[in-house]
N, C-alpha and C positions, 0 to 999 in steps of 0.2 A: 458662332458663325457670323462674320461681319455682314452687315446689310450692304446691298449693292444698288447703284443707280446705273442704268444703261445710258451712255452718253455717245452721241454721234461723232464726237471728236476723239475721245480717249478710250472708248470701249466701256468696260465695267469700272465704276468708281466705288471703292469700298469705304464705308463709314462705320464707326462703332455705334453701339446702342446709345451711348451718351451724346455722341455727336449728332445722332439722329434726332434727339430731343431738341437740339438747337434748330435743326433743319425743319422740324415739324412745328416750331413755335410761330405764332402770328407775325412777329417782326421779320422773321426770315421768309415765311411764305409770301409776304408782301412783295418780295423780289420777283415772284412769278408775274407780277403785274407792273414791272418796271422794265421797259424795253432797253436793251443794251445800246442801241444806236438811235434813240429818239425818233425823228420823223423819217429816217432812212427807209423804213418799210413802205413809204409812199413813193419811193424812187426805185428801190430794189425790192420787189414783192416778197422775197423770201426772208427779209431781215426782220422777222417777228420774234427773234430770240431775246431772252431776258437776262437780267442780272442773276437770276436763280441758277441757271445752268453754268454761267460763267464762274460764279463763286465756287461751285462744286469742282469745276475744272481747275481753278487755281489751287485749291486744296490738294487735288490729285497731283498736279505738276510739282508743287513745292515739296511734296513727299519724295517724288522721284529725283528731283534736282538735289535735295539735301543728301539723300543716300548716295547718289552718284558722286557728288563732290567729295564726300567723306571717304568713300571707297577708293577713289583715285588718289587722294592724299595718302591713304594708308599704303597703297601699292608703291607710290613714289618715295615715301619717306620711311617705309618699313615700321611704322608705328601708327596708333590710332590718334585722332585729334581730340576726341572726348571719350572718357570712360563710358561704359554701356548705359548706366542710369542717366547720366547727363545727356548723352546722345538722344535717348528716348524722350527725355524731358523737353529738349530743344525741338525735337521733331513734333511733339504734341503741341507745343506752343506755336510753331509755324503753321501747323494745320488749322489751329483755331484762328490765328490772325488771318490766314488766307480765306477761311470760310466766312468770317465776319467783316472783312475789310470794306465791303460795298453796302453794308446795311443802311448807311445814312443817305443813300442816293435819293434825290428828289424825283418826282414824276418825269419820265422821259430822260432820265440820267443827267448828263452834263448840260443838256440844252436849256434847262430852266434854273441853273444855279445862280444866275444873275438876280434872282428874286429872293435870295437869302437876305435876312436882315442884318445890318451892321457889319457887312464884310465877312459873314460866316461862310463856311465851306461845308461840303457834304461830310467831310471827315469829322467836323464838330458834332454832327448828328450821329455819326457812327459811334463816337465816344459815349454820347448820351444813351444810345440804344444798348450798348454792351454793358454799361454800368448802371442804368436806371430801369431796365425792364427785366422780364423773366429770363432773358438771355444771361444776365449776370449770375443767377443761381445755377443755371446749367453749366456755365464755365467753372464755377466753384465746385460743382459736383465732379467734374472731370478732374480738377485738381485734387480733390479728396481721394478719388479712385486711384489716381496715379500714385499718390503717397502710400496708399494701402497696398497696391499691387507690387510696388518696388521696395516696400519697407523703408521708404525715404522720409527724412525729416521735413520740417516745415520750410526749409530753404528750397524745397522742390515743389512748393505749392504753386498752383496756377490760378490767377485771379484776373478779373477784367482790367484792373488797374495795371497789372503786369503787362498784359497784352498791349495796352495803350502806351505804356512807358516805352516799350520796344518799338512799336510801329508808328505812333502818332504824336507823341509829346514833342514840343519844341524845346530844343536845347536839353535833351534828356541827360546828357553827361553831368549836369549840375545836380541831378538826383543821386543821393548816396546809395540807392539801391540799384543803380545802373551798373551793369557789369561790362567793362571794357576789356578786350575788344569784341567779346562774344556777341553782345546784343546788337552792336553795329553790323556785325557779320550776318546775323539773322535777318535784320531788316533788309539787307541787300537782295534777299530772295523775293521780297514783295515790292520793294521800291528802289529801283536802280535801272541802269540802262540794260541790265541783263536779268530782269526780274520775271517771275512766273506769271504775273498779271499780264504783261505784254505777250508772253509766250502763248497764253491761252486766247486772249481776245483777238490776236491776229489770225490764228487758225479758225477760230469760231466765227469771226465776222466775215472772213473770206468765204467760208463754207456756206453760211446762210445768205450771203449776198450773191452767191453764184459766180464769184470772180476768182482769179488766180493770183492776184497781186499780193495777198498776205501769206502765201504759202512759203514754207522753208523746211529744212530737214530737222525736225524736232528731235528725233532720236539721236542724231549725230551731235547736235548741240548739247543735249543733256549728258551724253556719254563723254563729252570733252570738258565738263566742269570739274574744277578742282579747288584747292584752297592755297593761298599764299600766306605764309606765316613768318613773321619776323619778331621773335620773342623779345629781343632787346628793346625794340621800339613799340612794343605792345600793339602790333599790327596783325590782323587776321582779315583777309579779303577773299571774296568769291573771285575765282580766277578761271581762265580758259587755257587748256593745253594747246600748244602750238598747232597740233593737227586739226583742231576744231575751228581755226580762224576763218575758214571759208564758210562754215555753217553760221558763224556769228555774223559775217558780212551779209550773208543771205537774209538773216534775221533782221538786221538793221535796215537793209534795203527794202525788205517786205513791208516794214512799218512806214517807210518813206512813201512808197507807192500807194499804200492804203490811205494815207492822208491826202495825197494828191488826187486820187481817183474816187475815193469813197467818202471819207470823213469830211472833205472839203468840196464835195460835189455841189455844183452851183444851185441845183433845185433843192437839195437837202438844206443848204445854208439858208435859202429864202424861207423855206417851210419852218425851220427852227425859229427864225425871227418872228414869223407869224404866230407860231405857237406861244412864244414868250409874251407877245402882246395879249393874246387871249388869256393866258394864265394870270397875268397881271390884272386883267379885268375882273376875274372871278375870285381872286384871293382878297381877303380883308386887308386893306391898306397896301395892297399889291405886294405883299411879302408872305412867305410861309410862316406858320406859327412857330414860336420858339419852344413851346411846351412839347416834349417828345411824344406824348400820347396823342395829342392833336395832330402833330406832324405825321405820325404813322397812318392816319386816316387818308392821307393823300397818296394816290397812285395814278397810273395812266388812265385807268378806267373811270375813276372819280372825276378827273380833269375832263376827259372826253365827254362824259355825260353832261357836265355843266356847260361845256362849249356847245353841244348839240341843242341844249335847251334855249340857248341864246341866238341860234343861227338866223332866226327871222327878225330879231330885234337889234342885233349888233352886226354891222358890216364886216368887222374883222372876224367874228365867229363864222359868218356865212362864207367868207373867203376860205377859211381853213377847212370847214366841213365839205365844201364843194370843190376843194383843191383848186382854187383860182389863183394860179401862180403868175407873178409878174415874170417877164422874160429878160434874161441876161443879154444885153446888147453890146457890152464891152467887157473883156476880161484880160488882165495883164498876164505875163508869163508867170511861171510858178515861183520865180525868184526876183520879183520886181523891187529890188532894194536900192537901185541907183537913183540919184537925184533927177536924172532925165525921165525916169519912169513916173515919178510923182508929178513932174511938170506936165507930161503928156496926159496923164490921168485927169489932172485938174482942168486942163484945157477942154478935154472931151466932156467932162461933167458940166462945166459952165456953158458950153455950146449947146448941149442937150437941154439944159434947163431953160436957157434963153430962147431957143428956137421952138421947142415943143410946148413950153408953158404948162408942164405937168410935173407931178412928183417924180423925183429921181431917187431911187433907193440905192444906197451905197453900202458895200460890204467888204470887210477886210478879214481874210483868214490867214493867220500866221502861226508858225511853229518851227522850232529847231528840229532838223532831221534827227539829231542825236546830241547828247551833251558830253560826249567823250572827248577829252583833250587829245587832239590829233596832231598838233603842230609842235609838240614838245615831248621829250622823253618821259616815260612813266616815272612818277615820283610817289613812292609809297608813303612818305611822311604827310603828304597833303590829303591822302585818302581819296583822291580823285583819279578817275580812269579805271581801266580794267587790266590787271596784270596778265600778261601772256607768258605761260610757263614753257620754258625751252629745255629739252632734255640735256642733262649734264651741266646746265648753267644754274648757279645759285641765285643770280639776280634776274628777275623777270624782264622780258622785253615789253615793248609798248606798241600800241596801234600805229604810231607814227613810223615805226620800223617795219611792221608786219602787213599793213593794209594800205595799198595805194588807193583803193576804192573809197575807204572811209576818210582818208586824208582829204579827198576832194569833195566829200559830202558835208560841207561845213556852212554853206550859205543858208540863212533862214528861209523857210518857205514863206512867201508873202504874196498871196493872190488877192488882187483888188478887182471888184466887179461893180457894174452899174446895171440896174434893173429898171424897166419901164412897163407900163400897162401894155397888154397885147395889141391894142388898137393903135399904139404908137410905134410898134416894132419896126415896121417897114421904113418909116421916116427916120427913126433913130439910127438904124443901121446905115442908111444913106449918109447921114451926117458924119457918123464915125468913119465910114469908108472914105469920104472926101477929106477928112482931117488926116487920116493915116497915110493917104496917098498924095497929100499935098494939093488937093483940089480946091481948098478954101484958104485963101491967103489973108482973110480978115483976122 
């Protein structure tokens, strides 16, 4: 009988006994103490959710997505994509990648990644955790059990190195053990514009923040997944049936609005900056330790505990603990990418600095709404884009033909803001108002 976790987003999530050993391990349990959205809980009170629940959710969704895509391919083509043992092998690999993909996150998730040493990323610590801690043995045990259960040879073994080869390695095609196009296809379920990571965090984040921006029709999107295969060109890609294009549009737009309204919220952005300053003060040499066992000792609670101990001796710690937030007095549009936007921003910043004589905090939040090529026809050979499968047509269609909405959603999000101390807000807003309305000709 599989073990189950009750999840507010997906209902019951089933895990095997061996998968449960990964979940029960200290490196995975640490994710209970890593907030999914950093300081967002100080803006949206419900946003207390963690990487723990998200990781379970992605594992659940990747199972559904993989099975749906393969079933729709079977219905459309009249044949299976993978024989039964290989299908189950790939599904187990995907579940493990999904379950472990966030193990390397630093305290408060992405907010403090700037403090990694030497340009490292959280994925680098994920590799260390799955390969150098007890997680490695649990993964190998799952591989051994799979080979025993399916009477499979060593070519069906599952190792931490295999998971990393598929999910995280740079230029994996150079590795002779890399199977093309299968492994590239598998990775798209975890890392693409149509991945299960995004599917989960949008619904989870909108639920816990109490907003509607991130909601979309998950069941319709999953049911429209399929596979585009072109054997002669060694191509196998996660695709969408034409009937699901509107669900996909809704999915992309949901992500766009979550960035605009939640992830790039003006107060959250300032609090994240304040948090980074505090963590830099408490970390030796202002960087996270490179040793994986030392790194795993750091989570949100250990960081907050150290910040609280410094709140009376460190001004920046006191500001964070007491939530003394500077006020945003000027904010550009969501897509301030024109030259004139930069000129106006610079004029306002200089005028505030000169007339107020105080610190002006500047912040820039930017992101592409999506990375799907929308101004050109789908090109299977490039591996870019998402094939749209059309009934009775051998060649897939493209977003440029199917979605007017996504064609127009191509300008980068680029929000620039200026913050001042609260006692300067009234004067600052007056200066900004005069400049924007032409009241100051100097």
